[in-house]
TIFIZA-818910 format. One record per residue (C-alpha): residue number from 1; residue in three letters; chain; z, x, y. Coordinates in nm, 2 decimals. Last residue first. Layout:
BEGIN
- NUM	ALA	A	Z	X	Y
...
# end
This chain:
BEGIN
- 320	ALA	A	9.44	14.56	12.26
- 319	ASP	A	9.53	14.59	11.90
- 318	LEU	A	9.70	14.29	11.73
- 317	ARG	A	10.06	14.25	11.65
- 316	ALA	A	10.29	14.06	11.38
- 315	ALA	A	9.95	13.94	11.19
- 314	LEU	A	9.99	13.56	11.10
- 313	GLY	A	9.97	13.46	10.74
- 312	PHE	A	10.06	13.10	10.83
- 311	ALA	A	10.37	13.11	10.60
- 310	ALA	A	10.45	13.45	10.73
- 309	PHE	A	10.47	13.32	11.11
- 308	ILE	A	10.69	13.03	10.98
- 307	GLU	A	10.94	13.26	10.81
- 306	PRO	A	10.93	13.48	11.12
- 305	ASP	A	11.04	13.19	11.33
- 304	GLN	A	10.92	13.13	11.70
- 303	PHE	A	10.78	12.77	11.69
- 302	VAL	A	10.65	12.56	11.97
- 301	SER	A	10.61	12.19	11.92
- 300	ASN	A	10.37	12.07	12.19
- 299	ARG	A	10.36	11.69	12.22
- 298	SER	A	10.15	11.42	12.37
- 297	ILE	A	9.82	11.59	12.42
- 296	GLY	A	9.56	11.35	12.58
- 295	GLU	A	9.48	10.99	12.61
- 294	PRO	A	9.33	10.93	12.27
- 293	THR	A	9.63	11.11	12.12
- 292	VAL	A	9.69	11.46	12.03
- 291	THR	A	10.00	11.61	11.88
- 290	PHE	A	10.00	11.99	11.91
- 289	ILE	A	10.14	12.28	11.71
- 288	GLN	A	10.22	12.61	11.89
- 287	LEU	A	10.31	12.93	11.70
- 286	THR	A	10.49	13.18	11.94
- 285	HIS	A	10.51	13.54	12.04
- 284	LEU	A	10.30	13.77	11.82
- 283	GLU	A	10.25	14.09	11.99
- 282	TYR	A	9.94	14.22	12.17
- 281	ARG	A	9.89	14.59	12.22
- 280	GLY	A	9.88	14.88	12.46
- 279	GLY	A	10.21	14.78	12.65
- 278	VAL	A	10.30	14.42	12.54
- 277	ARG	A	10.03	14.16	12.59
- 276	GLN	A	10.16	13.83	12.44
- 275	TYR	A	10.01	13.69	12.12
- 274	ALA	A	10.00	13.30	12.11
- 273	ALA	A	9.91	13.14	11.76
- 272	PHE	A	9.74	12.83	11.79
- 271	GLY	A	9.75	12.44	11.72
- 270	PRO	A	9.56	12.16	11.58
- 269	GLN	A	9.71	11.90	11.36
- 268	GLY	A	9.49	11.84	11.06
- 267	GLY	A	9.71	11.78	10.75
- 266	ASN	A	10.02	11.92	10.87
- 265	ALA	A	9.90	12.23	11.03
- 264	ALA	A	9.58	12.39	11.17
- 263	VAL	A	9.55	12.74	11.34
- 262	GLN	A	9.36	12.88	11.63
- 261	GLN	A	9.42	13.24	11.76
- 260	LEU	A	9.52	13.31	12.11
- 259	VAL	A	9.52	13.65	12.30
- 258	TRP	A	9.74	13.66	12.61
- 257	ASP	A	9.75	13.84	12.94
- 256	LYS	A	9.92	13.61	13.20
- 255	GLY	A	10.26	13.76	13.20
- 254	ALA	A	10.57	13.68	13.01
- 253	ALA	A	10.82	13.59	13.29
- 252	GLU	A	10.58	13.47	13.56
- 251	PHE	A	10.35	13.31	13.30
- 250	VAL	A	10.64	13.13	13.12
- 249	TRP	A	10.80	13.02	13.45
- 248	GLU	A	10.47	12.84	13.57
- 247	MET	A	10.47	12.70	13.21
- 246	PHE	A	10.81	12.54	13.25
- 245	LEU	A	10.73	12.38	13.61
- 244	GLY	A	10.41	12.24	13.46
- 243	TYR	A	10.58	12.08	13.16
- 242	ASN	A	10.84	11.95	13.39
- 241	GLY	A	10.57	11.77	13.59
- 240	ARG	A	10.38	11.64	13.29
- 239	GLY	A	10.69	11.48	13.16
- 238	SER	A	10.93	11.54	12.88
- 237	PHE	A	11.19	11.81	12.80
- 236	TRP	A	11.33	12.03	12.51
- 235	ASN	A	11.60	12.28	12.50
- 234	LEU	A	11.77	12.31	12.18
- 233	MET	A	11.63	12.65	12.09
- 232	PRO	A	11.56	12.70	11.73
- 231	PRO	A	11.33	12.52	11.80
- 230	MET	A	11.10	12.49	12.10
- 229	GLU	A	11.03	12.14	12.21
- 228	MET	A	10.77	12.01	12.45
- 227	ILE	A	10.72	11.64	12.52
- 226	VAL	A	10.44	11.46	12.71
- 225	ASP	A	10.52	11.14	12.88
- 224	GLU	A	10.23	11.14	13.13
- 223	THR	A	9.98	11.26	12.87
- 222	LEU	A	9.87	11.61	12.90
- 221	LEU	A	9.52	11.76	12.94
- 220	ARG	A	9.54	11.74	13.32
- 219	LYS	A	9.87	11.94	13.32
- 218	LEU	A	9.70	12.23	13.15
- 217	GLY	A	9.44	12.25	13.42
- 216	GLU	A	9.69	12.23	13.70
- 215	ILE	A	9.87	12.51	13.53
- 214	ASP	A	9.57	12.75	13.49
- 213	ALA	A	9.72	13.06	13.34
- 212	ARG	A	9.34	13.15	13.27
- 211	ALA	A	9.42	13.18	12.90
- 210	PHE	A	9.63	12.86	12.89
- 209	ALA	A	9.35	12.68	13.07
- 208	THR	A	9.10	12.79	12.79
- 207	MET	A	9.36	12.72	12.53
- 206	TYR	A	9.41	12.35	12.65
- 205	ARG	A	9.03	12.30	12.65
- 204	GLU	A	9.04	12.42	12.28
- 203	VAL	A	9.34	12.19	12.22
- 202	TRP	A	9.14	11.88	12.33
- 201	ALA	A	8.84	11.99	12.14
- 200	ARG	A	9.05	12.03	11.82
- 199	GLN	A	9.16	11.67	11.86
- 198	GLU	A	8.81	11.55	11.90
- 197	THR	A	8.70	11.73	11.59
- 196	THR	A	9.00	11.60	11.39
- 195	SER	A	8.92	11.24	11.51
- 194	PRO	A	9.13	11.08	11.76
- 193	GLU	A	9.46	10.93	11.69
- 192	ARG	A	9.60	10.58	11.63
- 191	VAL	A	9.92	10.61	11.42
- 190	ARG	A	9.90	10.43	11.09
- 189	GLU	A	10.17	10.19	11.04
- 188	LEU	A	10.50	10.32	10.91
- 187	GLY	A	10.70	10.29	11.24
- 186	VAL	A	10.89	10.57	11.43
- 185	GLY	A	11.12	10.49	11.71
- 184	VAL	A	11.44	10.64	11.59
- 183	GLU	A	11.59	10.29	11.53
- 182	LYS	A	11.26	10.18	11.36
- 181	LEU	A	11.29	10.46	11.11
- 180	ARG	A	11.64	10.36	11.02
- 179	THR	A	11.55	10.01	10.95
- 178	ARG	A	11.25	10.11	10.73
- 177	ALA	A	11.49	10.34	10.54
- 176	ARG	A	11.75	10.07	10.50
- 175	GLN	A	11.49	9.85	10.36
- 174	LEU	A	11.36	10.11	10.12
- 173	SER	A	11.70	10.20	9.99
- 172	SER	A	11.76	9.84	9.91
- 171	ASN	A	11.43	9.79	9.74
- 170	VAL	A	11.49	10.11	9.52
- 169	SER	A	11.84	9.99	9.44
- 168	VAL	A	11.70	9.65	9.32
- 167	VAL	A	11.44	9.81	9.12
- 166	THR	A	11.69	10.03	8.93
- 165	THR	A	11.75	10.39	8.93
- 164	GLY	A	11.63	10.72	8.78
- 163	LEU	A	11.43	10.80	9.11
- 162	ILE	A	11.11	10.84	8.92
- 161	GLU	A	11.17	10.52	8.69
- 160	ALA	A	11.28	10.32	9.01
- 159	THR	A	10.96	10.42	9.19
- 158	GLU	A	10.76	10.33	8.90
- 157	ALA	A	10.91	9.98	8.89
- 156	ALA	A	10.87	9.94	9.27
- 155	SER	A	10.51	10.04	9.24
- 154	PHE	A	10.41	10.38	9.35
- 153	SER	A	10.19	10.36	9.67
- 152	LEU	A	10.23	10.74	9.76
- 151	VAL	A	10.31	10.68	10.13
- 150	GLU	A	10.50	10.34	10.13
- 149	ARG	A	10.66	10.34	9.79
- 148	LEU	A	10.72	10.70	9.69
- 147	ILE	A	10.77	10.81	10.05
- 146	LEU	A	11.02	10.55	10.13
- 145	ALA	A	11.21	10.57	9.81
- 144	GLY	A	11.25	10.94	9.83
- 143	ARG	A	11.37	10.94	10.19
- 142	GLN	A	11.60	10.68	10.11
- 141	ARG	A	11.74	10.88	9.83
- 140	ALA	A	11.78	11.19	10.04
- 139	SER	A	11.94	11.00	10.32
- 138	LEU	A	11.71	10.93	10.62
- 137	HIS	A	11.71	11.11	10.97
- 136	GLN	A	11.49	11.39	10.84
- 135	LEU	A	11.21	11.14	10.77
- 134	ALA	A	11.17	11.11	11.14
- 133	SER	A	11.08	11.47	11.17
- 132	ALA	A	10.81	11.45	10.89
- 131	PHE	A	10.67	11.14	11.08
- 130	ALA	A	10.64	11.33	11.40
- 129	LEU	A	10.53	11.65	11.25
- 128	ARG	A	10.22	11.48	11.08
- 127	LEU	A	10.23	11.48	10.71
- 126	SER	A	10.19	11.11	10.66
- 125	SER	A	9.87	11.11	10.86
- 124	HIS	A	9.74	11.34	10.60
- 123	ASP	A	9.74	11.08	10.32
- 122	ILE	A	9.66	11.33	10.03
- 121	VAL	A	9.36	11.20	9.81
- 120	THR	A	9.47	11.19	9.44
- 119	ALA	A	9.31	11.47	9.24
- 118	SER	A	8.96	11.49	9.12
- 117	PRO	A	8.87	11.70	9.43
- 116	ASP	A	9.14	11.95	9.32
- 115	ALA	A	9.33	12.05	9.64
- 114	ASN	A	9.29	12.40	9.74
- 113	ASP	A	9.29	12.33	10.12
- 112	LEU	A	9.63	12.20	10.12
- 111	LEU	A	9.83	12.53	10.15
- 110	SER	A	9.57	12.65	10.41
- 109	ASP	A	9.68	12.35	10.61
- 108	PRO	A	10.00	12.53	10.70
- 107	LEU	A	10.30	12.30	10.70
- 106	PRO	A	10.51	12.30	11.02
- 105	GLN	A	10.88	12.37	10.99
- 104	LEU	A	11.17	12.12	11.07
- 103	TRP	A	11.47	12.32	11.16
- 102	GLY	A	11.75	12.47	10.95
- 101	ALA	A	12.12	12.54	10.97
- 100	HIS	A	12.17	12.39	11.31
- 99	GLU	A	12.37	12.61	11.57
- 98	GLY	A	12.10	12.56	11.82
- 97	ARG	A	12.01	12.83	12.06
- 96	VAL	A	12.04	12.73	12.43
- 95	PHE	A	11.78	12.86	12.67
- 94	PRO	A	11.88	12.86	13.03
- 93	GLY	A	11.77	12.58	13.26
- 92	LEU	A	11.42	12.58	13.40
- 91	PRO	A	11.29	12.28	13.20
- 90	ASP	A	11.61	12.09	13.25
- 89	ALA	A	11.71	11.92	12.93
- 88	ALA	A	11.63	11.63	12.72
- 87	ALA	A	11.92	11.50	12.51
- 86	VAL	A	11.99	11.62	12.16
- 85	LEU	A	11.90	11.57	11.80
- 84	GLY	A	11.56	11.41	11.76
- 83	SER	A	11.39	11.61	12.04
- 82	PRO	A	11.55	11.93	11.89
- 81	LEU	A	11.34	11.88	11.58
- 80	PRO	A	11.52	11.78	11.26
- 79	ARG	A	11.56	11.96	10.92
- 78	GLY	A	11.82	11.77	10.73
- 77	GLY	A	12.09	11.93	10.55
- 76	ARG	A	12.08	12.15	10.24
- 75	THR	A	12.31	12.17	9.95
- 74	GLN	A	12.26	11.83	9.80
- 73	LEU	A	11.91	11.83	9.93
- 72	ALA	A	11.80	12.08	9.66
- 71	THR	A	11.93	11.86	9.38
- 70	LEU	A	11.73	11.57	9.53
- 69	CYS	A	11.42	11.79	9.55
- 68	VAL	A	11.44	11.91	9.20
- 67	ASN	A	11.51	11.55	9.06
- 66	THR	A	11.21	11.43	9.27
- 65	ALA	A	10.98	11.69	9.13
- 64	ILE	A	11.07	11.62	8.78
- 63	ARG	A	11.02	11.24	8.84
- 62	TYR	A	10.70	11.32	9.01
- 61	LEU	A	10.57	11.51	8.71
- 60	TRP	A	10.65	11.20	8.49
- 59	THR	A	10.48	10.97	8.73
- 58	ARG	A	10.17	11.19	8.73
- 57	LEU	A	10.16	11.22	8.35
- 56	SER	A	10.16	10.84	8.32
- 55	SER	A	10.47	10.67	8.17
- 54	ARG	A	10.59	10.55	7.84
- 53	THR	A	10.30	10.58	7.61
- 52	GLU	A	10.23	10.92	7.74
- 51	ASP	A	10.55	11.06	7.60
- 50	TYR	A	10.64	11.41	7.75
- 49	GLN	A	10.92	11.56	7.53
- 48	GLU	A	10.70	11.84	7.41
- 47	ARG	A	10.62	11.95	7.77
- 46	ALA	A	10.99	12.00	7.87
- 45	ARG	A	10.98	12.38	7.92
- 44	TRP	A	10.63	12.34	8.10
- 43	ALA	A	10.75	12.05	8.31
- 42	ARG	A	11.06	12.25	8.42
- 41	LEU	A	10.85	12.55	8.52
- 40	TYR	A	10.61	12.32	8.70
- 39	THR	A	10.89	12.16	8.90
- 38	ASP	A	11.04	12.50	8.98
- 37	GLN	A	10.72	12.62	9.12
- 36	VAL	A	10.68	12.31	9.31
- 35	LEU	A	11.03	12.35	9.45
- 34	ASP	A	10.95	12.70	9.57
- 33	GLU	A	10.64	12.61	9.76
- 32	ALA	A	10.83	12.31	9.91
- 31	ASP	A	11.11	12.54	10.03
- 30	HIS	A	10.87	12.76	10.21
- 29	ALA	A	10.68	12.48	10.36
- 28	SER	A	11.01	12.31	10.49
- 27	GLY	A	11.07	11.96	10.59
- 26	LEU	A	11.25	11.90	10.26
- 25	MET	A	11.14	11.56	10.12
- 24	ARG	A	10.79	11.55	10.31
- 23	TYR	A	10.73	11.92	10.19
- 22	CYS	A	10.82	11.82	9.84
- 21	TYR	A	10.56	11.54	9.85
- 20	ALA	A	10.29	11.77	10.02
- 19	LEU	A	10.36	12.03	9.74
- 18	LEU	A	10.33	11.76	9.47
- 17	GLU	A	9.99	11.66	9.62
- 16	THR	A	9.89	12.02	9.59
- 15	ARG	A	10.00	12.07	9.23
- 14	PHE	A	9.87	11.75	9.08
- 13	PRO	A	9.54	11.90	8.96
- 12	GLU	A	9.73	12.17	8.76
- 11	ILE	A	9.90	11.92	8.51
- 10	ARG	A	9.62	11.86	8.28
- 9	ARG	A	9.50	12.21	8.27
- 8	ASP	A	9.84	12.35	8.18
- 7	PHE	A	9.87	12.09	7.90
- 6	GLY	A	9.54	12.20	7.75
- 5	GLU	A	9.64	12.57	7.77
- 4	GLU	A	9.96	12.49	7.59
- 3	ARG	A	9.77	12.30	7.32
- 2	THR	A	9.54	12.60	7.26
- 1	MET	A	9.18	12.59	7.37
# end
């Protein structure tokens, strides 16, 4: 084995956790994949400069990835979800397309499935859409400090090295980040949620009711304060009653003949792709990702972006 091949073998196990890190920083699966590629290219070019007596290989790679992410964030704004940007709307009101440059995207679980068993275990709870959305309210360096310290458990000294700053600066950024998250109603404690199997069961029941256009059946699976949002539309609303009104409109406007395909995103959040009957075939309409609590489905994030469809490998149409 050549020295170069040995270096490749040493850094490859970190690829999936770096992808998760770049996703948390940028809020885009597409951007995260590009930035991980850039990180590995830079690491390869700088391989002779790595000094294992000064830092671990993992810390060194995270410093490169962080620099790549911070550079990218200089020209890209945050990627919020509508519920974190504007007030709730009438569920039967006209759709309003947002002028925002980019929206938070879900992360296909297929991108996390190839993790090396020997690599650091990824904290899937920190990939949930709600947490990823909250991160978009932080500055780039606050985001970096919070993820490195609270999610990845780097020490203050290691985080300072990765961010190229001081421990004092890291602690200050972390404090501001914690305060900001509290302001947007998101804590750092683990969210209580059912097991993956239980979450999938909730959504399978939802899919059954959806296929039957059973409005009351859908509503029984929802929490009282359920939220539905539909980027890039600014429209979002909350409440079981509003949800039911909107779904009545959906079935009246788009018909009741659908094909649904299960998907998983953001470290185990269940969802499905909805294909609408159009003539003699079914055409891809939306991708829906659900947040499930012990009390029921508390959020449905509905996406209609070709880039997101491609990331999940979804066919544009199906034969009837």
